[in-house]
N, C-alpha and C positions, 0 to 999 in steps of 0.2 A: 504494499500499499504505499504509494507515493504521497507526502504531504505537500502539496504545492499550491501557491496561491496564483491564481489566473484572474485578471481583470475581465469580468463578464461583459463589460461595454464594449471592449475591443479584442477580447480573446488573447491579449499578451500576458505571457509568464512574468509575475512579478519576483517571486522567490521560491525555491524549492528547499525543504528541511530534511536533513538526515533523520532517519528512524532512531528512536530510542534503542538501546542495546538491552539485551538480557541482564548484563551486569548492572546497568544504570537502572533497571526496573527493579532489580533486587535491592539495591541501595535505598531507592526511593521508598520501598516497602519497610526496609529497616527504619528509616527516618520517621516514616509515618507512625510506626509501632512506638518508638520512643517518645515521639510528641504526644500520642494518645495517652500513655500513662502518665506523663507529666502534667499534660493538661487537666486531668482529672482532679488534681491536687491543687490547681491554680484558680484564681478568682474569675468569676464570670464577667465582673466589671471590667476587668484588664482587658479581656477579649473584646467587650462591647466598645472600649476606647480605640482598639486597633481597627475595628470594623468602620468606625466613623473616620479614621484616618484614610482607610482605603476608599470611603465615599468622598472624602475631600480631594484625593488623588484623581479620581474620574472626572470629578466637578471641576476641577483647576484645568485639567487638559482634556475636556469634553470633545473638543474638535479633533484632536489627534486621534484618539480613540474611535470616534464616529467614522472618521476617514477610512479607519482599517477595515470596519464593516462594509462600507461602500465599494471598496475596491477589491475586497475578497470575495463578496457574495452578491453585489450590485445593488444593494438597498440604496434608495435615495437619501441623499446626505441629510435632509431635515428628518427623515424616518430613523436614520442612524443616530442623529443627536437625540431624539426622543428616546431611543433604546437606552442610550448611556444615561440619560436622566432618569429613567425607570430603575436602572441598577442602583444608582445613588438613592433612591426612594428605598428600595429593597434593604440595602444595607443599613440605612438609618432607621428603618423601621426595626429591624432585629437588635440593633445596638440599643436601642431604646426599650423595646417591649421584652426582648429575650431575657434578661435578668429577672424581669417580673414573672414571665411565663415559666421560668425554671425554679421558682420559689417552691419550697415544699407546700403541698395542699393537706390541709388537717381534715380529718372525719371523726366526728364526735358521737357517742351514743350508739355504739354498734350493736348489733343483734347479739353478738358474743364479745365480750370484753368491753372496755371502756372507750378506747380511741385507737386511731391508726393515723398515720400520714404516708404520703406518696411523694417520693423525690424522683428527680429527673437526673439523668447523667447521660454520657455517651455510651456508645456500643462498641466502636472500634473504626476502622477505615472504611470510608464509603468511595465506591468506584461510579463516576458519573460519565455516562456515555451520552454526549450531546449532539444535536444536529446543527446545520449550518445556517438555517434560516434567522435565527437571532442570536448571533455568536457571542454576546456578552450577558444577555438576559438569561438564557438557559444556564449559564454557569453560575451566576450570582444566586438563582433561585435555590440551587443546591447548596453552594458554599456558605452563605450567611447564616442560615439557621444551624447548619452542621457545625461551622465554626463556633458559634454560640456554645454548642455541646461539648465542644472539645473533640468532635470527630475529625480526623484528617480526611481530605478529599482529594482523590487522585482522578484527573481528568482525561478522558480519552475524547478529544474533539473530532468533528467531521473534517476529512483529509482536505476539503478545499478552503477552510478557515484557518490556517495554521497561524497566520499573523496575530489575529484576536486571541487566540489560545495561548500564545506565547506572551502577549502582551498582559493578560490577566496575570500570569505567574510573575512576570516583571514587576507588575504593580503591588503585588503581595510584598514581593522581597523589598521593593523600594519603601515601603511604609512600616516595615519592621514585623510583618506577619512571621512568626517563628517557622524555622525550617522543618518541614515535615508536615505542617498545617494544610498546605496545597502545593500540588505538583501536576504539571501538565506533562503528558507522555505522547510522543508520537509512535503509537504502538500498532502493531499488526493485529489482525484477528486472532490469530494464535497466541500472541503474548496476552490479549485480554482475557482468553479462555484461562491462561495460566494464573493470571492475577484474580479471577473470580474463584479459582480453585484453592487459593491461598487462605489459610484458615485465619489469618489476621484481618482480612477483608470480610466485613460483617455486613455490610449493605451495598446494594446497587440501585442506582437511578439511571433510568433510561428515557429520553424523549427522541422519537424517531419512527421508523417504520414498523408495521405491524410483524414483518418478516423478521427483522432484527429483534423486536420485543419477544416474540415467541421462542426464538432460539436462545437469546442470552437469558431470559426469565427461567427458561427450562434448566439452564446450566446453574443459574443461581438457586433454584429450588432443590436440585440435587445435592447443593452444599447447605441446605436449610438456611439460605440467607434471605434477609428481609428485602423486599425490592418494591420499588414504585415504577409505573409505566406510564407514559403519555404517549399515545400512537396515532394521534390524527383523527379526523372525523370528516362528515359530509354534513356540515352544519346547516340549518335552516335559516332562512330569512322570510318570516311571516307578515304577510301585508293584509290587514283586515280591511272590511268594506269602509269603516269609518276613520282610516288612518289619513294622517297628513301626506298625501301623495308625493308632493315636492319634496319634503324632508326624507320620506322613505326611499325616494328614487336616488336622492343625493347620497344618502348614507348606504344603500344597497351598492352603488358603484364603488364607493371607497372600501367598503367592507370586503369587496371581491378582488378589488385591483390594487390596494396597497401591498408593499412588499411583492408587487407582481403576483398577487394571489398566492404567494407561497406562505400562507399562515394556516396552522391547524385550525384555528378556530374563525376562519375566513367564512363569509356567507356563500356557501357552495350551491345551495339549493333554494331558489326564490318560490315560495309558495303563496299565491296571490289569489286574493277572493275574486270571484266571476264578476263582481260588480265593478271592480276598479282594475281588472287585468289589463284592458287595452290602454287605459291611461297610463298606468303604471309602467307597462313597457314600452310605450312611446317616450316616457320621460327618462327611463333608465338608460335608453339607447342614446338620447340626448347627452345624458351624463357621461356615458362611455366615450362618447366623442372628444370630451374635453381632456382625455389623458393621451398623452403623446410621449413617444420615445425621446431620449436624449441621454446625455452624459449624467449619471446619477450624482456626480459632483457639482454639476450645474444647478442651482437653486430653481431654475425655471423648468426643469424636466419633472414631469408629472408621472411618467410610467416607466419603472425600472425594468432591465432585462431579467431573464431567469438566471440562475445561480451558475449554471454549468451547461457545457453543451450536452451532457448525458440527462440533465433534467429536461432540456428542450427536446432531445430525440424521444425521451419517455412520454412526455406530454403529447407531443405530436403522434406517436403511435396510439395513445389512449383516445385521443380525438378522432382518428380514423376508425377505430373500433366502435366508438360511440355512434358514429354516423353510418357505419356499416351495419350496425345493429338496429337501425330505423329512426334515429334522432335526426332532426332538421336544424339547419344553422338559421338563426333570426337575425343575427348580428355578427359582422366580421368575416374575415376570410380565412378558411381553414388551411390554406396551403401554406407550406413552410415559408418563413421569411428568409431573404437574403442578408448577407453582411458578416462582417467579421465577429460581431457580438452575438449574445444569445437572446435576442429579442423574440418575444412570442406574440402575436397580435391577439388582443381580447376577443372573446367570443360569447355569444349567448345561444344556448342550445335548447330545443324543447322536443318533446316525445320521447323522454327517456322511461321507457317502461321497465317493469321488473325483470323481463326476460332478455334486456339489453346486457351484454357481457360486462359493461362497465358499470352497471347500476350500483352496485355495492363498492366500487372503487373511489377512492380520493383523487380527484383531478386537482394536482398541486401546480396551479398557475392561473392565469387570468380567464378562466372558462367558467362561465355561470350556466346553471340549468335553471329553467323556469317551469312552473307548473300551474294550471288553472284549477281552482278548487271550488266547490259549490257550497260547501258547509264547513263550520269549524270542526265537527268530527271527522270529516274527510282530511281536513288539514293536519289534525292530530295523528290521525292513522297514517298519512303519508310521512309524516316527521318521524314517526317512531317505526316505520317500516325500513329499518337500516340496522346493520350490525354495529353502527357506530354511535357514540353518544357523548360527544364532548361539549359542544357549546350550541347556540342558537340566539336569534333575536326574534321579537314580535312587535310589531307596530300597531297601534290601536289609540283612538282618542280616549278610551276608557282604560285608565292606568289600573285599576283595581281589577278589571276584567282580563287585562293582560297578564296580571300576575296570577290569577287563577288559570288561565291558560298556559302559563309557564309551568305551573305544578304537574300538568298532564304530559309535559315533554321529558322523555327519557334521555336525559343528558345531564352533564355535570354542571353546567351553568346556562343561564338564559338572561339575556338583556332586554328590557322593554323600553322601547322608543329611544334607544341608543345604540351605537355599535358596541359590541362585545369587547371589552379589553381586559388587561390584568390590573388588579390593585393589590399592593403589599398586604392590605388588611384583610383581605377575603380569600377562601381557598381556590385553588385551581386544580382540576383535574377531571377525568372522564368516567364513563362507565361502558359496560360491553366491550367490544373490541377497541374502544377508545383508551383501554387501560385501567388502572386502579392506583389508588393512593392519591394524596394531595400535596400540592407544594403552596408556599406562601401562607402568611397568617399563622395563627397558633397551631393550626392542623399542620402545618409543614414543618414546625419545629418538633413535633412530637413522633413524627414517622420514623425516625431513626434514634429514638431516645429509648433508653433502659427506664420504663416506668416501674419503680419499685415501691412495692407496698411494705410497710413497716408497721406491724400490729403491736399494741401494748396491753 
């Protein structure tokens, strides 16, 4: 596996990194184990101070880190800035709330005995296998809560974003994060298997494809290792008859085309009430027209390229299968785009029936599907007729009714009258084939904690 940064805008190679050797990985595991035992004796407040310093580093050099995301995976520069701002928020959240969340909890007047308390500590080294679409966000979501617990984190990042991966480790070292608390490895699949088999590694977190999740989670389970998985989705964007169609159309385009559609919680399936279907379709097409390709570093650019040639080839193959399976193109040109970069023209497809070979597949790029629905029951049935369950959005003039409808959707999170996004204070994760476990909020810090009961 070659760890190489290639600019998706022009296809030019930026930098290639050497793979981490077996000896280096062995040394990293030794350092992690030493740090783990040391950290369990140290003050949580001390780690909170260091996490705030890490946030300061990213905040002070925001443009430098943002640029790495843009040139490694093609994200628009303003989107990259927003991503770096998000990890600053995540770090500050856990620096502030972590010490409180890890305080022992007391239980009085038990059925047997007088009282008990529950205390929280680390469990050991955590292996994080992360994707390229949010090169910094994915890492901080795992690192910040586990650092507060004193769990070392070893990162195996996607091979196309080596510069952000290395930059995160460099930032940790720069602010004084102890050796062993975090390490980035440019590892092969075989080396990752060996890390999972190491008894010092006690947790495994993955955000990525279902195939990778099934494979690596099985290896983790064989070792009785706790794991969390976030594996993508086919999220809905439901538009009810009473919705503000102008806002819904604008948000629908943004929710499908931001980050070139390469977002696990992107609005992939538009479910639109029959009464407003034609109006919504007309307006969302006009919104799609506003998105134009260009250099991601140019702030005037509104549509990013895909992350790699392989991502472009895979999406093209999927679209061809969708159309061959009976779907029709309502917007855009499905023929491959030319040019040195990895641009992919936005599409809106219709007629995706359950017998289409791509019905259950995630189309990871700027390709939307639209469905006309005649009732809310049909909308809910269609929304839940998916093996995925990560996110979704509902647009309606009646927010209370929107919340009621959200409760019927089989998914990990739903936004009402807004684009779904991540917040440090609330949990993130999915159900069904979208994975299990939660990141962020208090739920995220307890995923890899030893929750120990002491009875008196």
